[in-house]
Phi, psi and omega in degrees: 000134181282148176288166173301319184297318178292326177296322180296313178299323182284351177088017182260165175295142181210162177244140180295141178223185185297323173304309177299320179296319183288326178297320183291319177299313182294324177297313176297322175296314178298318176295322174296319171303312186294321181292347180271346190286155181237314189272158181300321184293319181295316178298316180300314178301314182289321176303323181291323182297313190285307194258343186082272174229158183201173184285220183297150184293158189270354180261000000 
């Protein structure tokens, strides 16, 4: 049986559960921390934490 998170990723109907709630809270904490950053190095480090890998830097 698929988790609610996997159903969401697959584009199927899903119900919020504790795992999805915690993911949302963590994303909000990350964005609050990201918005406090000042230096290019801090921002690059946090982008890697949030997104893993990505193309050209956004700055």
